[in-house]
C-alpha positions in Angstrom: 86.5 93.2 115.1 83.4 93.8 113.1 81.9 91.6 110.3 79.4 92.3 108.2 78.0 89.0 105.9 76.5 89.7 102.5 75.4 88.0 99.3 73.2 85.5 100.3 69.8 85.0 98.1 68.1 81.9 96.4 69.3 80.1 93.3 68.4 76.7 92.0 70.1 73.4 91.8 73.6 73.5 90.0 73.6 77.8 90.6 76.3 79.5 92.0 76.7 82.5 95.0 79.3 84.8 96.3 79.2 85.4 99.9 81.2 88.6 100.8 82.3 89.2 104.8 83.8 92.9 105.4 86.0 93.2 108.3 86.8 96.4 110.0 88.4 97.1 113.2 91.3 96.5 114.9 93.1 92.7 114.5 90.7 92.6 111.7 93.4 92.3 109.1 95.7 89.6 110.8 92.5 87.7 111.9 91.5 84.2 110.1 87.9 84.0 109.2 85.7 81.2 109.1 82.5 80.3 107.3 79.5 78.6 109.1 76.4 77.7 108.2 73.1 76.4 109.8 70.3 75.1 108.9 66.8 74.7 110.4 66.6 72.5 113.2 70.5 71.8 113.0 73.5 73.3 114.7 76.1 75.7 113.4 79.0 74.1 111.8 82.3 74.9 110.3 81.9 75.2 106.1 85.1 76.6 105.4 88.3 78.8 106.8 91.1 81.0 106.0 94.2 82.0 107.5 95.1 85.5 107.7 97.9 84.8 105.3 95.2 83.4 102.8 97.8 80.5 102.5 95.8 77.7 104.7 92.5 76.6 104.3 89.8 74.5 105.3 86.7 73.4 103.7 84.6 70.8 105.8 83.9 67.5 103.0 80.4 68.0 101.7 81.9 71.3 100.1 85.1 70.8 98.9 86.1 70.7 95.2 82.7 73.5 95.3 83.6 76.0 97.7 86.4 78.5 97.8 87.4 80.7 100.4 89.5 83.6 99.3 90.6 87.5 100.5 91.2 90.7 99.5 93.4 92.4 101.5 93.2 95.5 99.9 89.4 95.9 101.0 89.4 93.7 104.0 86.8 91.5 102.8 86.8 87.5 102.4 84.5 85.8 100.3 83.1 82.0 100.1 82.6 81.3 96.3 79.7 78.7 96.1 79.3 76.7 93.2 77.5 73.9 91.7 74.9 74.4 94.6 72.6 71.5 96.4 69.8 72.0 98.5 71.9 70.7 101.4 73.8 73.5 101.2 70.5 75.4 102.1 71.3 77.1 105.5 72.1 80.6 107.5 75.2 81.7 106.5 78.0 83.0 109.4 81.4 84.6 109.1 83.2 84.8 112.1 86.9 86.0 113.2 89.7 83.8 115.0 92.1 86.7 116.0 95.0 83.7 116.4 94.6 84.1 112.6 96.1 80.9 112.1 94.1 77.4 110.7 94.5 74.8 113.5 92.9 71.4 114.6 90.4 73.2 116.4 89.0 75.4 113.2 85.5 73.7 113.9 85.2 75.0 117.6 82.8 78.1 117.8 84.3 79.1 120.3 87.4 79.9 118.8 86.2 82.9 117.2 85.6 86.0 119.5 83.9 87.5 116.4 80.6 86.7 114.5 78.9 88.4 111.7 74.6 88.9 111.1 73.7 85.7 108.8 72.9 85.7 105.6 70.3 83.2 104.2 71.3 80.6 101.0 68.6 78.7 100.0 69.3 76.2 97.2 65.9 75.1 95.3 65.2 71.8 92.5 
């Protein structure tokens, strides 16, 4: 599975961005996709996850109600819509594929994700 993340940029507080993660390769359509972020000096951490069916999602508490993960099966692309952005959302964002495809209690475990895209920088300024 190959993943290509895009859509990052610089916005002001309260603004929005939509990140895209284009998937390709065998098993990509049946993979669950997680979005992670890593701020300077911090560890990479889960932000959101969407199961391969799109029916099951997960959001870390700090983004609930502001971020939404969705999937376009025709384009084989997963999106992370980020609204009401805050300075603390500033980070490099990564998408990653879990071939198991389903949401589990280990959604935040980086080791569950066998394939990673390159990061895309999101900067939120006040």
